[in-house]
C-alpha positions as CSV (number, residue, x, y, z in Angstrom):
1,M,13.4,1.0,37.6
2,K,14.3,-2.4,38.6
3,P,14.2,-4.7,35.8
4,I,11.4,-7.3,35.3
5,I,13.8,-10.1,35.0
6,E,17.7,-10.5,35.4
7,L,19.5,-13.0,32.8
8,S,22.3,-14.8,33.2
9,E,24.5,-16.8,30.7
10,N,22.6,-19.8,32.0
11,D,19.5,-18.6,31.0
12,F,20.3,-18.7,27.1
13,G,20.0,-21.7,25.0
14,D,21.2,-22.6,21.4
15,I,19.3,-20.6,18.5
16,L,19.7,-23.8,16.2
17,Q,17.4,-25.7,18.8
18,F,15.0,-22.8,18.9
19,P,11.5,-23.7,17.8
20,L,10.9,-20.3,15.9
21,L,14.2,-20.4,14.0
22,W,12.5,-21.1,10.7
23,R,11.2,-17.5,10.9
24,W,14.6,-16.1,10.3
25,N,16.7,-18.8,8.3
26,S,14.3,-20.1,5.8
27,K,13.9,-19.1,1.9
28,T,10.3,-19.1,2.3
29,H,10.1,-16.6,5.0
30,A,13.3,-14.6,5.8
31,E,16.9,-15.2,5.7
32,F,18.6,-13.3,8.2
33,S,22.2,-12.7,8.1
34,R,24.9,-14.5,10.3
35,E,25.1,-11.3,12.3
36,Q,21.4,-10.9,12.9
37,L,21.3,-14.4,14.0
38,Q,23.9,-14.1,16.3
39,A,22.0,-10.9,18.0
40,I,19.0,-13.1,18.8
41,R,19.8,-15.3,21.6
42,P,16.7,-17.7,22.9
43,L,16.1,-18.1,26.5
44,T,15.7,-21.5,28.0
45,I,12.5,-22.5,28.8
46,Q,12.8,-21.8,32.6
47,A,14.0,-18.2,31.6
48,A,11.1,-17.9,29.5
49,S,8.4,-18.9,31.9
50,K,9.7,-16.5,34.2
51,L,9.8,-13.6,31.9
52,H,6.3,-14.7,30.7
53,A,4.9,-14.8,34.2
54,A,6.7,-11.3,35.0
55,L,5.1,-9.7,31.9
56,K,1.5,-10.7,32.7
57,H,0.6,-7.6,34.7
58,L,1.8,-5.3,31.7
59,H,0.5,-7.2,28.6
60,Q,-3.2,-8.2,29.5
61,P,-5.6,-9.9,27.0
62,E,-7.0,-6.5,26.3
63,G,-3.6,-4.9,25.8
64,L,-1.2,-2.9,27.8
65,N,-2.3,-2.5,31.2
66,P,-3.4,1.4,31.6
67,S,-2.5,1.3,35.3
68,E,1.0,0.3,34.7
69,T,1.9,2.3,31.8
70,Y,1.5,6.0,30.1
71,E,2.2,7.9,27.0
72,L,0.4,4.9,25.3
73,R,0.6,4.7,21.2
74,K,-1.3,2.3,19.0
75,I,-1.4,1.2,15.6
76,N,-2.8,-1.6,13.7
77,A,-0.4,-3.7,11.8
78,E,-2.6,-4.2,8.8
79,Q,-2.9,-0.6,7.9
80,N,0.2,-1.0,5.7
81,E,3.8,-1.6,5.8
82,E,5.0,1.7,5.4
83,A,2.7,2.9,8.3
84,M,4.5,0.3,10.4
85,K,7.7,1.2,9.4
86,T,7.4,4.9,10.2
87,W,5.4,4.1,13.7
88,M,8.3,1.6,14.8
89,N,10.9,4.2,13.5
90,D,9.4,7.2,15.5
91,L,9.4,5.0,18.9
92,P,11.9,6.7,21.2
93,I,14.0,3.8,21.6
94,A,17.9,3.7,20.9
95,A,18.7,1.0,18.0
96,D,21.4,-1.0,20.0
97,E,18.9,-1.0,23.1
98,P,18.8,-4.5,24.6
99,I,15.3,-6.1,24.8
100,V,13.7,-9.4,25.7
101,I,10.7,-10.7,23.3
102,S,8.3,-13.0,24.9
103,W,5.5,-15.0,23.1
104,S,4.6,-17.6,25.4
105,N,5.8,-19.5,28.7
106,E,8.2,-21.5,26.6
107,L,9.2,-18.9,23.7
108,A,11.4,-15.9,24.3
109,V,14.6,-14.3,23.1
110,Q,16.8,-11.4,23.8
111,T,17.9,-9.4,21.0
112,K,18.2,-5.5,20.0
113,W,15.6,-3.0,19.3
114,E,16.8,-2.5,15.4
115,I,16.4,-6.1,14.9
116,L,12.7,-6.1,16.1
117,R,12.3,-2.7,14.4
118,E,13.8,-3.7,11.2
119,S,12.0,-7.0,11.0
120,W,9.0,-6.9,13.2
121,S,6.9,-8.9,10.8
122,D,9.3,-11.7,11.0
123,F,8.9,-11.8,14.8
124,W,5.2,-11.4,14.7
125,Y,2.8,-13.0,12.7
126,P,-1.1,-12.1,12.4
127,S,-3.7,-14.3,13.8
128,S,-1.2,-16.4,15.5
129,D,1.2,-14.5,17.7
130,D,0.7,-12.3,20.9
131,L,4.1,-10.9,21.9
132,T,5.5,-8.4,24.5
133,A,8.7,-6.8,24.0
134,I,10.5,-4.9,26.8
135,P,14.1,-3.5,27.3
136,I,16.4,-4.8,29.9
137,S,15.7,-1.5,31.8
138,S,12.0,-2.1,31.7
139,D,11.4,1.4,31.0
140,W,8.9,0.7,28.3
141,A,6.7,-2.2,26.8
142,L,5.6,-3.0,23.3
143,A,2.7,-5.3,23.0
144,A,1.5,-6.9,20.0
145,S,-1.7,-8.9,19.9
146,H,-2.7,-11.7,17.1
147,D,-5.4,-9.3,15.8
148,G,-2.8,-6.7,14.5
149,L,-2.9,-4.3,17.6
150,F,0.4,-3.0,18.4
151,E,0.9,-0.9,21.6
152,W,3.8,1.0,22.8
153,A,3.9,2.7,26.1
154,K,6.5,3.9,29.0
155,T,6.0,1.8,32.1
156,E,5.5,3.1,35.7
157,N,8.1,3.1,38.0
158,R,7.6,0.5,41.0
């Protein structure tokens, strides 16, 4: 499958300038290790905008687009922390798989699956965040809506 977006070194910004950095380096929220923070690479506003536009066909207001995905799995994040951890761990994704996460036209990062899997609640906040995560290969998509629904599915080859 052709990647949804191809990134170059020019598409990355400074994590110290990233508006959501407080989620990962604050005593009141989470304190990621230096290695974890180095594994989170913010996209520039231009690259984030391109990614967000490219993902609109996959993550629609009502969830993942059924005409673009298959083998759908769902969970409500409010069930409990242990259920979410099990659900995330059971997804067929390699820990070191490179992924991009998009929150909006202006906010996106590249990281590894294991960073999101282990710290999903530091990337997604209920009532405020909708996010979409995909691997660089574009083989699957993870969508999290502000109401707590997490959906994962494989994507159709185009």
